[in-house]
Phi, psi and omega in degrees: 000132180274131184290332180213131177218158182280124177258338178193151171227130181232138180245140179201159173266130183226152178279136176290146177292154175088013175074014177300143184290151173082164176262140177260155179260120181255128167254110182259117179254120176269124178249142176257120182252128180227093181294151177289147178305130178087003181294146179304124180059017179059047179230161174248130185259156173049070181257116178260128186241117176249130183239132175241121182241141176238112177255139175262121188241153178291143177280175182270141175044054172073018179282008184088196181260157178228159178252130176247129184251146174221142184222142170205161178220156171218151180240119179281141179298305180196150183230138176279165178304152178103209182271139177221145183243130173240132184237147182230151182224145165253137183294159185303323179297324176286324180299317180290311180299316185263001179052053182282122177211145174072200186281151176291167178301315178215153174204162177205147176243129176243139183240140172225141176241126182047042173084000181250125182296145180253136178300140180282136176266185185301323185280358186276350181222158175300150181305333182277007175247076191289326186247163179299321180296318179296315179298315177296327179291318177300315179296319182293308182297312184294326181302315179290307188291329181290343177304325179296338179250017184307136175085002180268315170283126187237147170287156189311319190289349177261011185234175175298348180270007182309326181265357180284157176055055187298331182275343185247005181255122178283167176277143185246150174283128185237087178299136178074006178285145178248000000 
């Protein structure tokens, strides 16, 4: 039995709290959590969620279309059985500049529990990545290309949405936090 798996991923444009201008791009990842029998307090600890997005954007001056990659990760301290939601955001400036609406061209979610990778289920990748080879190709290509946009796709706790969804937001491991 897999202790954590992606059950759904939803993308939407949302307004930042506090009246900030522009829409942010939200990726909401629903996780299904199933602790092993006998797990401490019936919880799963140290769940790392990595999200990779690939957007198809218009090129400059008729140069055709290009693919832009964004990657981020967040690590939950511990999750109780049932559903848990992990959210990531692209800032309003990126949404406006790249005209982001709807689902990305391709996307993938990787999960690790206590440092061990969990096999990806059906819900962990966009439907247009039907085979394991296609999913691995996205991860390889995206890992290198997303470095150019490092720090732009952000976990919820680093955005104006940090206090939103208080009943559905897990606690996160914050390395280097003071």
